N, C-alpha and C positions, 0 to 999 in steps of 0.2 A: 754194223756194230750191234751189240746186244746189251742187253742191261739185266742185271739182277737188283730186285730191290726189297727191301723189309720196311715195313711202314707200320707207323703207330707202335712203335716200342714203348713200353710203359715204365718209369723206374721212380723211387722215391730215393731223393739223394738230398746231397749238404751243399748245394753250391748257391752263391750269390754275393753279390758286393758287400751286403749290409753283413757285420758279424752275425746277427739276428737271425738273418735266412740261413747261415751255414750251422746254425745250433738247431734251429727248428725244423729244417727241411722242408722238401715241396714236391709236388707231383711233376714230373717232366716226362717229355715224350720225344723220340727219334724217330726219323725218317731218314734211309739212306738208299741212293741209287748208283750202283757200281757199272759203270760201262766197259765192256769186255767182250772177247770174242768167245762164244761158248759152242761155235758150230761143230768141234769135235765132241763135245759131250751132248751135244743133242743128236748127231749122228750116231755114235757108239756107247751110249748112255753109260758115260763114265766121269766120275765125280773129280776124278784128278785133273780134268780139263774144263773146270769151270770154279765159280766162287763156292766154297762149303758155307752154306747159310749158318749152320752151329757156330762156325770159328768167326764168322763176320759179327754175329750176335756176341759171342764171349769178348770181342774187342772191344765193344762198344757197352758192355755190362762192366767191363773192368775199368775202362776210363769214367764211365758215370759214378763209380764208388769212390773216387777220387775227388775231394772238394775242390771246386775252382770258384774263382769270382765272377768270371764272365762266360756266357755263352758262345761268344766267339771263340774263347780258348778251347773249349770243350770241342766245338766242330771242327776245329783246326788238329786237334789231337787225334781224334776219329778219323779224320783223312789221313793225316800222315802214317798212322799205324796200319790202317787199312791197305794203303799203297807199299807199306814195308812188308806185309804179311803176303800180300796177292800183287806181286809185281806186274801181273799180265792187267791190273786195272789202267784203264786210258783216263778216264776221270771218274772222279767220285764226288757225289753231290750229297750233302748233310743239313738237315735241317733239326736243329735244336729248339725244343719250346718248354716255357716254364709256366706252370698253370698260375693264375691268379697273382702276378707279380706285384710287389708294394710299391706302386704308384702314387697313392692317395685316392685313386678313383677306380672304376670298375674296368676291368680288364680281363678277358678270358684268359689270353694267352700272349705271352712276348715270345718272338722267335727271331731266330737267325738263321740264316741260309748261306752254305758257303760252297761252291764247285770249284774244284780243281781238279 
């Protein structure tokens, strides 16, 4: 099994459980790992036999533009859409992180990680 990984995708978006978070916005970071078999792409240097990074990024960017209350929901949507567009995906792991979440104390990042 092989993996395609995009790390540290940075977005400013309007997510959050609190209405104020959805008005003000915040910085988010997304990491994704897609397990697949890209042996033919490696052997023959062909994009159609692997996961196209630019299409994968576009999926994530589109989802990040849609306000959501929970990081869990965002991660789930990214996984679902990735598996729809790239059915050759065996598993997809996504980490979505919110910078400086409103917790009443110092916290650099709040993160969720889902693997399906």
